[in-house]
C-alpha positions as CSV (number, residue, x, y, z in Angstrom):
1,X,59.5,149.4,153.3
2,X,60.6,145.8,153.9
3,X,58.1,143.0,154.3
4,X,59.3,141.9,157.7
5,X,61.6,142.6,160.7
6,X,63.6,139.6,161.7
7,X,64.5,139.9,165.5
8,X,67.5,137.8,166.5
9,X,68.3,137.4,170.2
10,X,72.0,137.3,170.8
11,X,74.5,137.1,173.6
12,X,78.3,137.0,173.1
13,X,78.6,134.0,170.7
14,X,80.0,135.6,167.6
15,X,80.7,132.3,165.8
16,X,77.0,131.2,166.1
17,X,75.9,134.7,164.9
18,X,78.0,134.5,161.8
19,X,76.5,131.1,161.0
20,X,73.0,132.5,161.5
21,X,73.7,135.5,159.3
22,X,75.1,133.3,156.7
23,X,71.6,131.5,156.7
24,X,69.9,134.9,156.2
25,X,72.3,135.8,153.4
26,X,71.2,132.6,151.7
27,X,67.4,133.5,151.9
28,X,65.4,133.2,148.7
29,X,63.5,136.4,149.7
30,X,65.8,139.1,151.0
31,X,63.1,141.7,151.5
32,X,63.5,142.1,155.3
33,X,65.4,144.0,157.9
34,X,67.4,142.3,160.8
35,X,67.4,143.6,164.3
36,X,70.1,142.1,166.6
37,X,68.6,142.1,170.1
38,X,71.8,141.9,172.2
39,X,71.4,141.0,175.9
40,X,74.8,142.4,177.0
41,X,77.6,141.1,174.7
42,X,81.1,142.3,175.5
43,X,83.1,145.0,173.8
44,X,85.2,142.7,171.6
45,X,82.0,141.0,170.3
46,X,80.3,144.4,169.6
47,X,83.4,145.6,167.7
48,X,83.2,142.5,165.5
49,X,79.5,142.9,165.0
50,X,80.1,146.4,163.7
51,X,82.4,145.0,161.1
52,X,79.8,142.4,160.1
53,X,77.1,145.0,159.7
54,X,79.2,147.1,157.3
55,X,79.6,144.1,154.9
56,X,76.2,142.4,155.1
57,X,73.8,142.7,152.1
58,X,70.6,143.1,154.2
59,X,69.9,146.1,156.5
60,X,70.8,145.3,160.1
61,X,70.2,147.2,163.3
62,X,72.0,146.4,166.6
63,X,70.4,147.2,169.8
64,X,72.3,146.5,173.1
65,X,71.6,146.6,176.8
66,X,74.0,146.1,179.7
67,X,74.8,142.6,180.9
68,X,72.8,142.1,184.1
69,X,71.9,138.5,183.8
70,X,69.4,136.9,181.5
71,X,67.0,139.7,180.3
72,X,66.0,138.4,176.9
73,X,62.5,139.7,177.2
74,X,63.6,143.2,178.0
75,X,65.9,143.5,174.9
76,X,63.2,141.9,172.7
77,X,60.8,144.5,173.7
78,X,63.3,147.2,172.8
79,X,63.8,145.6,169.4
80,X,60.0,145.6,168.8
81,X,60.0,149.3,169.5
82,X,62.5,150.0,166.6
83,X,61.1,147.6,164.0
84,X,60.2,149.4,160.9
85,X,57.7,146.9,159.4
86,X,54.3,145.7,160.5
87,X,55.3,142.0,160.7
88,X,57.8,140.4,163.1
89,X,59.7,137.2,162.8
90,X,61.6,136.0,165.9
91,X,64.6,133.7,165.9
92,X,67.5,132.9,168.3
93,X,71.1,133.6,167.6
94,X,71.9,129.9,167.8
95,X,69.5,128.8,165.0
96,X,70.4,128.7,161.3
97,X,67.4,129.4,159.0
98,X,66.5,127.3,156.0
99,X,66.8,129.2,152.7
100,X,63.0,129.4,152.6
101,X,62.6,130.4,156.2
102,X,61.4,133.9,155.5
103,X,59.2,132.7,152.7
104,X,57.7,130.2,155.1
105,X,56.6,132.8,157.5
106,X,55.5,135.4,155.1
107,X,53.5,133.2,152.8
108,X,51.5,131.9,155.8
109,X,50.9,135.1,157.7
110,X,47.4,135.8,158.6
111,X,45.6,138.3,160.9
112,X,44.7,136.9,164.3
113,X,47.2,134.0,164.0
114,X,50.7,133.6,165.5
115,X,52.8,131.3,163.3
116,X,54.8,128.7,165.1
117,X,57.7,126.7,163.6
118,X,60.0,124.1,165.0
119,X,63.8,123.3,164.8
120,X,66.2,120.4,164.2
121,X,68.6,120.1,167.0
122,X,72.1,119.5,165.5
123,X,74.6,117.3,167.1
124,X,78.0,118.7,168.4
125,X,79.7,116.8,165.6
126,X,77.7,118.6,162.9
127,X,77.7,122.0,164.7
128,X,81.5,122.0,165.1
129,X,82.0,121.4,161.3
130,X,80.0,124.4,160.2
131,X,81.5,127.7,158.9
132,X,80.1,130.7,157.3
133,X,80.8,129.5,153.7
134,X,79.3,126.1,154.2
135,X,76.0,127.6,155.5
136,X,76.0,130.3,152.9
137,X,76.3,127.4,150.4
138,X,73.2,125.8,151.8
139,X,74.4,123.4,154.5
140,X,72.7,121.7,156.4
141,X,69.6,121.8,154.2
142,X,71.4,120.4,151.1
143,X,72.8,117.6,153.2
144,X,69.6,116.5,154.8
145,X,70.5,112.8,154.3
146,X,73.5,113.4,156.6
147,X,71.1,114.7,159.2
148,X,68.9,111.7,158.9
149,X,71.9,109.4,159.3
150,X,73.2,111.4,162.3
151,X,69.7,111.3,163.8
152,X,69.5,107.6,163.5
153,X,72.6,107.2,165.6
154,X,71.2,109.4,168.3
155,X,73.2,112.5,167.9
156,X,71.0,115.1,166.1
157,X,67.4,115.1,167.3
158,X,64.0,116.1,165.8
159,X,65.6,115.6,162.4
160,X,62.1,115.0,161.0
161,X,61.4,118.8,161.6
162,X,63.9,119.5,158.9
163,X,61.6,118.1,156.2
164,X,60.7,121.1,154.0
165,X,57.7,121.1,151.6
166,X,55.7,123.5,149.5
167,X,52.9,120.9,148.8
168,X,49.8,122.6,150.2
169,X,47.8,119.4,150.6
170,X,50.7,117.7,152.4
171,X,51.3,120.8,154.6
172,X,47.7,120.9,155.5
173,X,47.9,117.5,157.0
174,X,51.3,118.1,158.7
175,X,50.2,121.5,160.1
176,X,47.1,120.2,161.8
177,X,48.9,119.5,165.1
178,X,50.2,122.4,167.1
179,X,52.8,121.8,169.7
180,X,53.1,125.2,171.2
181,X,55.1,128.3,170.7
182,X,58.9,128.2,170.5
183,X,60.6,131.6,171.2
184,X,63.2,130.8,168.6
185,X,60.8,130.4,165.6
186,X,57.6,132.3,165.5
187,X,56.1,135.4,163.8
188,X,53.2,137.7,164.3
189,X,51.8,141.1,163.2
190,X,53.4,143.8,165.2
191,X,50.2,145.5,166.3
192,X,48.8,142.2,167.6
193,X,51.9,141.7,169.7
194,X,51.6,145.3,171.0
195,X,48.1,144.6,172.0
196,X,49.4,142.3,174.8
197,X,52.2,144.7,175.5
198,X,55.0,142.5,174.2
199,X,57.0,140.2,176.4
200,X,56.7,140.2,180.2
201,X,60.0,141.5,181.5
202,X,59.7,139.9,184.9
203,X,61.1,136.6,183.5
204,X,64.8,136.8,184.1
205,X,65.8,133.3,183.1
206,X,65.5,131.0,180.0
207,X,62.2,129.3,179.1
208,X,58.5,130.0,179.6
209,X,58.8,133.8,179.5
210,X,59.6,134.2,175.8
211,X,57.1,131.6,174.5
212,X,54.8,129.7,177.0
213,X,53.8,133.0,178.7
214,X,53.4,134.9,175.4
215,X,51.3,132.1,173.8
216,X,48.9,132.1,176.8
217,X,48.4,135.8,176.7
218,X,48.0,135.9,173.0
219,X,45.4,133.3,173.1
220,X,43.6,135.3,175.8
221,X,43.5,138.2,173.4
222,X,42.0,136.1,170.6
223,X,45.1,135.2,168.7
224,X,45.3,131.6,167.5
225,X,48.4,129.5,167.1
226,X,49.1,128.2,163.5
227,X,51.8,125.5,162.9
228,X,54.2,126.1,160.1
229,X,56.6,123.3,161.1
230,X,57.6,122.1,157.6
231,X,57.4,125.6,156.0
232,X,59.7,127.5,158.3
233,X,62.6,125.2,159.1
234,X,65.6,126.0,161.2
235,X,68.7,124.2,162.6
236,X,69.7,124.6,166.2
237,X,73.4,124.6,166.9
238,X,74.6,122.4,169.8
239,X,75.4,124.0,173.1
240,X,74.9,123.3,176.8
241,X,71.8,124.7,178.5
242,X,71.1,126.9,181.4
243,X,68.7,125.6,183.9
244,X,65.2,126.9,184.0
245,X,64.8,128.9,187.2
246,X,61.7,127.9,189.3
247,X,60.7,131.5,189.6
248,X,59.5,131.3,186.0
249,X,57.1,128.6,186.7
250,X,55.8,130.4,189.8
251,X,55.2,133.5,187.7
252,X,53.5,131.7,185.0
253,X,51.2,129.8,187.4
254,X,50.1,133.2,188.8
255,X,49.4,134.5,185.2
256,X,47.2,131.5,184.5
257,X,45.1,132.3,187.6
258,X,44.9,136.1,186.8
259,X,44.2,135.5,183.1
260,X,45.5,138.9,182.1
261,X,46.4,139.2,178.4
262,X,48.0,142.7,178.7
263,X,51.1,142.6,180.9
264,X,51.8,145.7,182.9
265,X,55.5,144.7,182.8
266,X,56.0,144.8,179.0
267,X,56.8,147.5,176.5
268,X,54.5,150.1,178.3
269,X,55.2,150.1,182.0
270,X,52.1,150.6,184.2
271,X,51.9,151.1,187.9
């Protein structure tokens, strides 16, 4: 059995997916399976994905649901259901992992803790330059000075999050501050996520549902957040953002009042 199941949420952007997979092909530890959690990509993209799967050196599963708007939480729950390992790593299909990304998560895993990493936001200029071969060869981590320069001129942001270290003393200092869960970079034991019934599927829009809501419910269940910012580095590809629907905030405010760790609207549906 593999050490971990990497769940990648995707939707239609085949170019981004190829770059992300190039990052996973470049991992120093390849003892993991990949599950593509597809929120309704079109037929042309699916056909291309099938070709990618046949050539990729790591085991990949592709799970799909019909396109009916933003339903990321629903497809993530389905992906959890088919994960074959006891440890889950979540990443978005627009985030390239550092070559030690998997090592960063696995070496820090701990019972009763959810591991939370961060990401560098790449500028459009750098994002547009990237291709499969460049990423497979270690870009952008091998060109960190370029990111720093790009960041100084106000293009790439949070470049400091791209600093990678294996020094335990230094990491102990850097990891003391938790800034919350990001849905694009976290990991947890599968049974501990199942204990809160996974993601709340009522969130049908970006933001809050796949991270803030989950963190709140995990903490209610006794799971603590542990920062691994400089151990699990990733690089977010530039794109425009969808607006966060106000319904998400309303839903989360209700949850905070109810203080219910186990959502009835998750993997197991309860009336």
